NUDO-661864 format. One line per 8 residues: number of its first residue (from 0); their letters; for each residue x, y, z of C-alpha. Coordinates in Angstrom, 3 decimals, m for minus. Example, Ala and Ser with C-alpha at 12.3 -4.5 7.8 and 13.67 -1.06 7.14 Angstrom:
# NUDO-661864
0) AS) 12.300,m4.500,7.800; 13.670,m1.060,7.140
***
This chain:
# NUDO-661864
0) MLRQQEIL) m18.974,38.459,22.205; m18.531,35.556,24.600; m18.675,31.860,23.724; m21.443,29.671,25.134; m19.043,27.991,27.572; m17.758,31.361,28.865; m21.309,32.570,29.502; m22.154,29.324,31.312
8) ALKLIFRG) m19.012,29.527,33.468; m19.634,33.152,34.450; m23.308,32.527,35.241; m22.384,29.574,37.480; m19.475,31.310,39.209; m21.454,34.516,39.770; m24.833,32.902,40.498; m25.313,34.720,43.833
16) EDDLSQAI) m27.318,37.814,44.614; m24.357,39.840,45.924; m23.499,43.121,44.168; m20.497,41.745,42.265; m22.391,38.718,40.933; m25.273,40.862,39.758; m22.923,43.419,38.169; m21.054,40.756,36.200
24) RVRIHEAK) m24.227,38.985,35.044; m25.595,42.313,33.743; m22.391,42.833,31.715; m22.132,39.327,30.191; m23.867,40.146,26.910; m21.678,43.186,26.167; m18.422,41.529,27.271; m15.732,40.536,24.778
32) SFNWQETG) m13.407,37.547,24.897; m9.684,37.794,24.123; m6.817,35.307,24.294; m9.128,32.277,23.959; m7.204,29.035,24.330; m8.529,25.505,24.348; m6.410,23.379,26.663; m7.867,19.960,25.840
40) VGFYSTIK) m9.104,19.555,29.404; m10.852,22.931,29.360; m10.231,26.479,28.229; m8.762,29.813,29.216; m9.770,33.334,28.195; m9.460,36.976,29.113; m12.751,38.854,29.253; m13.192,42.603,28.932
48) LKPPLARA) m16.293,43.979,30.642; m18.274,46.867,29.252; m19.063,49.033,31.111; m16.403,48.543,33.821; m17.390,47.561,37.349; m17.840,50.446,39.785; m14.699,49.126,41.516; m12.651,45.948,41.583
56) PDIRMWEY) m13.643,43.725,44.537; m11.383,42.914,47.485; m11.748,39.180,46.773; m10.055,38.496,43.447; m10.612,34.742,42.813; m13.983,33.049,42.459; m14.741,29.438,41.539; m17.479,26.930,40.888
64) NFRHPDFP) m16.585,23.258,41.431; m18.815,20.730,39.710; m19.623,17.132,38.839; m20.103,16.209,35.196; m20.895,12.779,33.679; m17.893,13.010,31.304; m15.343,13.990,33.975; m14.306,11.176,36.340
72) HGGSFMCS) m13.202,13.620,39.070; m15.414,16.620,38.326; m14.068,19.979,37.322; m13.827,23.640,38.119; m14.594,27.032,36.620; m12.271,29.708,38.038; m12.395,33.457,37.525; m9.889,36.081,38.629
80) VISDNELE) m10.978,39.704,38.717; m7.894,41.476,37.342; m9.304,45.012,37.250; m12.606,46.858,37.061; m12.978,45.784,33.412; m10.923,42.603,33.019; m11.498,38.999,34.092; m9.422,35.884,33.550
88) LEAVALGG) m11.560,32.775,33.159; m10.394,29.172,33.247; m12.203,25.839,33.029; m10.612,22.530,33.952; m11.912,18.961,33.764; m10.160,17.001,36.520; m8.858,13.538,35.768; m7.647,14.349,32.267
96) ACWPYPTA) m11.016,14.074,30.496; m11.550,16.044,27.298; m13.825,19.077,27.464; m17.258,18.434,25.885; m18.462,20.428,22.871; m21.139,21.537,22.679; m21.467,22.379,26.361; m24.729,21.122,27.932
104) PEQFKELG) m25.487,23.378,30.955; m27.682,20.815,32.719; m24.704,18.436,33.061; m22.720,20.783,35.343; m23.897,20.031,38.908; m22.388,21.904,41.824; m20.319,19.675,44.112; m22.200,18.978,47.316
112) IV) m25.595,19.241,45.594; m27.300,15.872,45.016
***
């Protein structure tokens, strides 16, 4: 099972209508989180997808950069597709701010969107 902040990060990173984004969103609720680490300014985890993707994509790194009222310089969700069934997910608040708990989805606004 994934944590609320992992689900939010994956939904924002893979918000598009391309095949990969849709495939990952469909697998979110059956995915499992391993190696969870809080970093103070975010978190890191390894995610196992079930079932695996049909194939690993050519592009391996995806990100979502955002503004947040608690982060003076915004932040970023980053996801690396390691294989057809494994993702590495990282969240970072820029400027050294502490990560908020609980995570309020409406506070994460994509950079460039007013």
